[in-house]
Structure formats: C-alpha cells, structure tokens
C-alpha positions, 0 to 999 in steps of 0.5 A: 876721864880720856877726851879725843879733840881734833881742832881745825882752823881755816883762813881764806884770803880774797887775795894771795898773801905777801907776808903773815905770822900767826901766833898760835896758843893751841896746845893745852897746858900740863897742869893739876888735873890734866895730863896730855898724852899726845898733841900734835898741829899739822899745817897747810900753807904754812911753816913752823918757825918757833915755839916758846912759852909766854909770860902766862905759860902758855905754849906759844907757836910761831907759824909763818904763811907762805907767799902767795897762799890764798888760804891757811889752815892748821889742825890740831889733835890729841887725846887728854886725860883729866880728872874731877877737882871740882874746878880747883886748880891750885897755887899760883904759878907763872912768871907774873905775880899774883897781883898783876891780875888785879889789873884791869884791861880795855876788856874787862874794865867795869863801868856803871852798867858792870857796877850796877850788875853787882851793887845788890850782891854782898860784899866778899868778906870771909868766904870769898867763894860763895861771892864769886858763885853768886857772881857768876849766877847774877851775870848768867841771868842779866847777860843772856847768852846769845851769838851774833851780837858781839865779837872779840873787841866787845868790852865787859861793859858793852855786853852788859849794857846790851844784855847779851853775849857769849862765853867770852863776854860772860868771862871778861865781866866776871874778871872785871868785877871780881878784880874790882872787889880785890880778887885776882882773876884770869881769862881762860880759853880751852875746849869743852865736851858738850853732852848732846854732841861732839861738833862744834864751831868754836872753842870754849872760854871761862874765868878763873879767880884766886880764893885764899886757901884753894888757889885758882878755882874755875867758874863757867859762867855760861854754863853755871858751873865749875869746870869738871873733867869735860874742860881742857885748859888750853891758855890763861891770860889777863883777858881774851887778847893773852889767851887767844887761840890765834892772832897775827899780821898780815900784808896782802890778802887782808880780807879773810873768812875764817871756819872753825872745826871743833870735835871733842868727845871721850874715849875709852881710858885704854886709848893711847893713840 
C-alpha cells in the first residue's frame, strides 16, 4: 500500500520567544515492511541545527526557533510504501540490548490497578502470543477509549484507575503489564490511515512486544488489531517520552497553544511525488 502523509504542527506563543530548541522525531523508520519513497520537513520561524539517530534508531532533527518569534510551525510530508506482515517487525536491532526493554519507567510501572486488571489472564507459558492478544483485549475492555481525560504525563496506573484513556495510555498499560511478565515491550509512535477520514487531529501510538521465534510484534490496543499496511512506524522507545514527535525547551513565550493537523490517505502505486 502506498500512503501519502502530511503532518503540520503549530506552536503559538503568548510572548515572543527568547531562546527555544525542539527535538523532532518525525521521520519514519526504514524497517521491514516499510519503505520511504520521499520525506521532507519544512520549517516556519525555525532553522535546522543537526540531525542524528538516537539509541532507538529514531531519526532525530534538532531545530532552533528564531528569537522573537511568536509562532513556530513544522510541516512533514512524503510517500511511504507498506506491506502486510501481520504486525511482525522481526528481529531486534538497535543500540540497546533486548533486556533493556524489560525495565519499567514512571509511565509504565504497574501498580495495584494494573495488576488487578491482568490477574485473571492465564500465565504466558509456552505461547506468549496468545497471552499478549488476551492482554490487549482486556485493556481495551476495561479502559475505554475516551479523549480529554488524560495527558502526556498520565501513567498506566492512573489510566486504569480512571477507566479511560487514549492510544498512548493503552500502550503504556500493555507495555507495563508485558514487562511484568518478563516479556520485552516498547512504545511506538506513528501514523494510521483511517478508513472513514483523511484528516486527523493527532498522530497514533501502539505497542510492540518481543516474541520468541517471531521477534517484535505490534499490538494496537485501541483498535484491537495488529498493525497492517495502514500503519507507518515513526519512532520507538521505552515509553512516550522516548518516541514523542516533539520535545523541547524554551525561554520566553512559555505559555503556548498547540495545534496539529494530520492527513493520511492511500495513493496509486504509480505515484512517485
């Protein structure tokens, strides 16, 4: 499947910026089942400083916002070819060893509520894939997908206690529970082509777990499926903070308004530009 993506993020500041840097993880990965045909980023009131690959093999672009700017905008666009591998990414690669994905973080660490959610699930003896699918279904059943209740600082435990959350929360709960059962797991940020719309107000997030004999396998808890050709992987990490599309620091203009516009649609395989 060939997907056309356009993603614009705008920050508007109440006061002019004195100094600000933004770390962008907005370039899709070249991984199994995903080929980048073209990808570019355009900036308004900012300049690119440097680009590098981080410890998760995410492509990171560091940009500086121009002093005195009252707004900052970045637009990404490109074409991606995807394949259907039933969510299987394959063998582990990267600078971090596989065991590092067993480490809990502040956002994923299970508490009494997460442990209670998983208590009735059969232990992952033998076929871990069955356990992971059951875990995904249980999370979706017990934690309703509802926007407006959580934010980027909400922990997995808090989301389970509240009984609602979004894709980010579902991923953190899944990751924390999998790690508690000694299954390596990681967070994924990216894009999803929706069947009923082109324009969206946010990017998407899901989780991956490492299964013996298969390698990394994706689980979109919010939609109850493993990623198919409609998904584009952009960044991975131990939790949201490692894979966040944009993070940064600023002095002056600290009160800010964020708007995001995402458009994902299928293109003809003859389309090259």
